[in-house]
C-alpha positions in Angstrom: 123.3 -33.4 69.1 120.1 -35.6 68.7 118.3 -35.5 72.4 117.8 -38.4 73.7 114.4 -40.1 73.4 113.9 -40.4 77.3 114.0 -36.9 77.6 111.7 -35.9 74.8 108.6 -33.8 76.9 105.4 -35.0 77.0 101.7 -33.6 77.0 101.1 -32.9 80.5 97.6 -34.0 81.8 96.2 -30.3 82.0 97.3 -30.1 78.2 95.6 -33.2 77.2 92.3 -32.0 79.6 92.6 -29.0 77.2 92.4 -30.7 74.0 89.5 -33.2 75.3 87.2 -30.2 76.2 88.0 -28.3 73.0 87.2 -31.8 71.1 84.2 -31.9 72.8 83.0 -28.4 72.0 83.6 -28.8 68.7 81.8 -31.9 68.6 78.8 -30.2 70.3 78.6 -27.6 68.2 78.8 -29.7 65.0 76.8 -32.5 65.6 73.2 -31.0 65.9 74.3 -29.2 62.2 75.3 -32.4 61.0 71.9 -34.4 62.5 69.7 -31.3 61.1 71.7 -31.5 57.7 71.1 -35.3 57.2 67.5 -34.9 58.2 66.5 -32.1 55.8 68.6 -34.4 53.1 66.0 -37.2 54.2 63.0 -35.1 53.9 64.5 -33.7 50.2 64.2 -37.8 49.1 60.9 -38.4 50.8 59.8 -35.4 48.9 61.1 -37.0 45.4 59.3 -40.1 46.6 56.1 -38.7 46.8 56.5 -37.0 43.5 57.3 -40.1 41.9 54.1 -41.8 43.0 52.0 -39.0 42.2 53.4 -39.6 38.8 52.3 -43.3 39.0 48.8 -41.9 40.1 48.4 -39.7 37.4 49.3 -42.3 34.7 47.0 -44.8 36.1 44.1 -42.0 35.6 45.1 -41.5 32.3 44.9 -44.8 31.1 41.5 -45.5 33.5 39.4 -42.6 32.3 40.5 -40.5 35.2 39.6 -42.9 37.3 42.1 -43.2 41.0 42.9 -46.4 42.6 40.7 -47.2 45.7 41.5 -46.4 48.8 42.7 -49.2 51.3 41.4 -49.1 55.2 41.3 -52.5 57.1 40.2 -52.6 60.7 42.6 -53.4 63.6 45.9 -53.7 61.3 48.6 -51.0 60.3 48.0 -51.3 56.4 45.9 -48.4 56.5 45.9 -46.5 53.8 48.4 -48.2 51.9 49.6 -47.8 48.3 46.9 -49.1 46.0 47.9 -52.5 44.4 46.4 -51.5 41.1 50.0 -49.4 40.8 51.7 -52.4 40.8 49.7 -54.6 39.0 50.4 -51.8 35.9 53.8 -51.9 36.8 53.9 -48.1 38.3 55.2 -49.4 41.5 57.0 -52.4 42.9 54.3 -55.0 44.5 54.6 -55.7 48.2 56.5 -58.7 49.8 54.9 -61.7 51.1 51.0 -62.0 50.6 50.1 -58.6 51.5 48.5 -57.0 48.6 49.9 -53.1 48.0 52.1 -51.7 46.5 55.5 -51.5 48.3 57.4 -48.1 48.2 59.0 -48.1 51.5 58.6 -44.8 53.5 62.2 -43.4 54.5 61.1 -42.5 57.8 58.7 -45.7 58.8 60.6 -49.0 57.6 58.7 -51.6 56.8 55.7 -49.2 55.8 54.8 -47.8 52.7 54.0 -44.1 52.1 50.3 -43.3 52.7 47.7 -42.9 50.0 44.2 -41.7 50.2 41.2 -40.5 47.7 37.8 -39.9 48.5 35.5 -42.2 46.5 35.7 -46.2 46.5 37.6 -48.1 49.1 38.8 -51.4 50.1 37.3 -52.0 53.3 39.0 -55.5 55.0 39.3 -56.8 51.7 35.9 -56.5 49.8 35.7 -53.7 47.4 33.0 -51.2 48.1 32.0 -48.6 45.3 28.7 -47.0 46.1 29.1 -43.5 44.5 25.2 -42.5 44.7 24.8 -44.3 48.6 24.6 -42.1 51.6 25.5 -44.7 54.1 27.4 -47.8 52.5 30.9 -47.4 53.0 33.0 -44.7 50.8 36.5 -43.3 51.5 36.4 -40.5 52.8 39.1 -37.2 53.2 39.2 -34.2 55.7 39.8 -31.1 53.9 40.5 -27.8 55.6 38.1 -25.4 54.6 41.0 -22.6 53.5 42.7 -25.3 51.2 44.9 -25.6 49.6 46.8 -23.6 52.3 45.4 -25.8 54.9 45.9 -23.7 58.1 42.3 -23.5 59.4 41.2 -26.1 62.1 37.5 -25.9 60.3 36.9 -28.5 57.6 34.6 -31.3 56.5 35.1 -34.7 55.0 34.6 -35.5 51.6 33.6 -39.1 50.0 33.0 -38.0 46.7 35.3 -37.2 43.7 33.3 -36.8 40.6 29.4 -36.7 42.1 27.6 -33.9 43.7 29.2 -32.3 46.7 32.4 -33.1 45.2 36.0 -32.9 47.2 38.0 -30.1 46.2 41.0 -32.5 47.0 41.3 -35.5 44.6 43.8 -37.4 46.5 46.8 -37.1 48.8 49.8 -39.1 49.5 52.2 -38.7 52.8 55.1 -40.0 54.7 54.5 -40.5 58.4 57.8 -38.3 58.6 60.9 -38.9 61.3 59.1 -39.6 64.2 55.8 -41.5 63.1 54.6 -42.1 66.9 54.9 -38.6 67.8 52.8 -37.6 70.3 52.3 -34.3 68.0 49.6 -36.5 66.2 46.2 -37.6 67.6 45.8 -40.8 69.3 42.9 -42.9 70.0 42.0 -44.0 74.1 43.9 -47.2 73.4 47.1 -45.0 72.4 46.8 -46.4 68.8 47.4 -43.3 66.3 44.5 -41.6 65.2 44.3 -40.8 60.9 41.2 -40.0 60.7 42.2 -36.2 59.4 45.3 -36.9 58.0 47.0 -35.7 56.0 46.2 -32.2 55.0 45.8 -29.6 58.3 49.2 -28.0 58.3 49.2 -28.3 62.0 50.5 -32.0 61.5 53.2 -31.2 58.9 56.8 -31.2 59.1 57.9 -27.4 58.9 61.0 -25.6 59.0 60.2 -24.2 62.7 62.6 -26.7 64.4 60.3 -29.4 65.0 61.4 -33.1 64.5 58.1 -34.3 63.8 55.1 -34.0 61.0 53.9 -35.4 57.9 55.4 -34.7 54.8 52.7 -34.5 52.1 51.8 -34.0 48.6 48.0 -33.5 47.2 46.2 -32.8 44.2 43.4 -30.1 43.8 40.2 -31.0 41.5 41.4 -27.8 39.5 44.7 -30.0 38.5 47.7 -28.1 40.7 49.7 -30.2 43.2 50.5 -29.0 46.3 53.3 -29.7 48.7 53.9 -29.4 52.5 57.2 -27.2 52.9 
């Protein structure tokens, strides 16, 4: 005989609380792992994006007798080291929205901004092209290179402003993402609180690694000998 529905025994409050506690424990165990897996998947995508940009740069150099696009710098704006418009003109990368003259390949971790690009030599400074390879005082794009590059673990190094002349840089160019926390306190800042990118992106101390930190740059750079290196 079927039991009457009002005689069916339900869960007690204790049993419900036990189920809730077990569920919460499982979520506490699984969510950090899922978050780390999601972060690592984004890092893989960024490495792929940076490789795409280096291919575009190498194709541009092949087409222009080993010349690279100028670095872009603009005082008082957030377009420092943005991807060069030349790559968009040649259809290697898409162009930027609006009136900004830049190739637009959005940084997965820094929405609204492109991945960064830096190369010693010619520079677009506040909208004016500066290219004086034999000058020691006129503006030149500089890149800070650790003394032990490509390992980049050394805290000592120096700036290079030439790629093909005397005193040429051991690094021809670098591209990078600001990483999961673009405004991280791990990065140096000026006194007014703005990010100090003057030595980025080559020092390893700024890189995103597998050491458990959620911040750090993801970078890819080409040495003068032609080999390409990446952060972990």
